[in-house]
N, C-alpha and C positions, 0 to 999 in steps of 0.2 A: 529551561526545560522546553521540549518540543513535542508535538504530536505529529507522528508520521502516519499518513493514511495512504494506502495503496489499493489499486484496483487491478487484479490480475486474472488470468485465465484459470479456470477450475483445474485443468490438468497440470498446472505448475504449482499448485498449493503445497504439496509435500516438499518439493525442491526448495521453495521459498522458506517454509517453516524450518527445514533442516539448516539452511543458511543462517537464519536468524538465531537459532539455538547455539550456533558457534560463536556468537558475539558475546564476549565476556563483559558483564555488567548490564546487559539487557535483561530486564526483570520480567518481561512477559509480552504477550501480544494477544489480540482478540481477532476473531474472524466471523464473517457472516456471508451466507450465500445471498447474492443479489441478482437482479436483472436490470439491464439498462440498454441504452442505445447511444450511438455516436454517429460521426460522419462516416458514410459508406463510400469508400474509395475503390472498392473492388471492381466496379464496372466502368471505370473511367480512366482515361489517360491523364497524365499530369496537366495537360493543357485544358482539359474539360473541367467544367464547374462541378464541385463536389455537391452531392445531394444528401439530404438528411434521410436516414433510414429509421423507420419506426418499428423495425424488427428487433424486439428485445432479446438480448443475448445474456446467457448466464455468466457471471463473474463471481469472484470472491473479493470482499472488502476486508482488508487487514488494517488494524490500528495498533499502534504501539506508542506509549508515552516513554520518553527517554531523556537522559541528560543531554544537553546540547552538544557535548563533545563526542557523543556516539552517533549523531545524525548522519555524518558522512559514511560511516560503516554500515549503518542500517540501509541507507539509500543504495549503496553499492551492492550489498548482499541481495536486496530485492531485485535490483536492476539486472544483475548477472543471472540470478536463479530463474527469473520470470521471462527472460529474453528468448524469443524464438526468431525474431526478425520479420514476423508477419504482422499485418494490421491487427489491432485488437490486443496487442501484448499488454496494454494497460497504462496506467498513470500513477505517479507518486506525488503526493502533496505534503508539504511541511508547514505546520502552523505553530505559532507561539503558544505555549501552554502557561497560562498565568498562575494557575493554582491547582494543587492536588491535595486530596485529603483521604487518608486511609480510615475508613469508617470504624473498623475494629479498635484501633489504638489512638485515633485522633491525630496521628502524625500528619505533618503538612510538608508541602514542597517536595524536594527530591527524595526525602526520607519516605514519603508516601508512595513513591513510584516503585 
């Protein structure tokens, strides 16, 4: 099992969620509105040093727990739906998911996802 965490632009949220809904076997996703900062490359040429920007930008954080065999599909769906080609399109992280538990039924592992 894996946990996929993605940070995307707010205006791409509907496109990404629609793409995730089309993945057979994906059981769900969660989202939160967040604000963050990153490297600001907008005012620099590639030869110039990148500065850190403290200007917090709104983004959406998506999380989904899935079977390992779905990870490539999930990453691909997010990447294609969130892509604009501009700085700030976002990031995708994949982490191992050691355990899951459905509180209602006490199911564990992939059955709980």
